[in-house]
VMD Tcl script that draws the C-alpha trace (Angstrom):
set ca {
  {-40.44 50.07 33.57}
  {-40.56 52.15 36.75}
  {-37.73 54.48 35.67}
  {-39.52 55.43 32.46}
  {-42.69 56.13 34.43}
  {-40.71 58.26 36.87}
  {-39.32 60.39 34.05}
  {-42.76 60.77 32.48}
  {-44.26 61.83 35.81}
  {-41.22 63.93 36.75}
  {-40.72 61.82 39.90}
  {-37.53 60.43 41.38}
  {-37.63 56.67 41.74}
  {-35.24 54.06 43.10}
  {-35.15 50.28 43.37}
  {-33.32 47.86 45.61}
  {-32.10 44.58 44.15}
  {-31.48 41.73 46.58}
  {-29.66 38.74 45.13}
  {-26.78 36.38 45.84}
  {-23.35 35.95 44.32}
  {-23.33 33.02 41.91}
  {-19.80 31.98 42.94}
  {-19.86 32.47 46.73}
  {-23.62 32.40 47.54}
  {-23.10 35.55 49.64}
  {-25.94 38.09 49.66}
  {-25.68 41.23 47.51}
  {-27.95 44.25 47.83}
  {-27.77 47.10 45.30}
  {-29.72 50.36 45.19}
  {-30.28 52.04 41.79}
  {-31.85 55.47 41.28}
  {-33.67 56.91 38.28}
  {-30.40 58.32 36.89}
  {-28.96 54.75 36.96}
  {-26.54 55.67 39.75}
  {-26.01 52.66 41.97}
  {-24.43 51.76 45.28}
  {-23.76 48.41 46.88}
  {-25.50 48.26 50.26}
  {-24.31 44.77 51.14}
  {-21.76 42.41 49.63}
  {-18.91 42.75 47.19}
  {-18.83 45.10 44.21}
  {-20.55 43.22 41.38}
  {-19.18 42.96 37.87}
  {-21.55 45.13 35.82}
  {-21.43 45.65 32.08}
  {-23.57 47.25 29.42}
  {-23.80 45.23 26.22}
  {-22.97 47.11 23.04}
  {-25.72 46.26 20.58}
  {-26.44 47.83 17.20}
  {-30.24 47.70 17.32}
  {-30.58 48.79 13.69}
  {-28.65 45.72 12.49}
  {-30.03 43.28 15.06}
  {-32.47 40.81 13.50}
  {-33.32 38.92 16.71}
  {-36.71 39.59 18.33}
  {-35.10 40.80 21.58}
  {-31.71 41.73 23.03}
  {-31.74 38.45 24.99}
  {-32.09 36.44 21.78}
  {-29.23 38.50 20.29}
  {-26.81 36.96 22.78}
}
mol new
graphics top color blue
foreach p $ca { graphics top sphere $p radius 0.5 }
foreach p [lrange $ca 0 end-1] q [lrange $ca 1 end] { graphics top cylinder $p $q radius 0.2 }
display resetview
């Protein structure tokens, strides 16, 4: 969890994600900073979503199992 560590240390952190589009196999490169701002460096704008999960009602061991 580099972003959590950055907040605890009062440091700005960023990551670069390099991947490929599942449909077109074209490369995608995304930069994300510690405030979760992102920009696409290479490739098309990806479809990004945040799942809405009620963690108090969730009985699964993890968010992945909840889907």
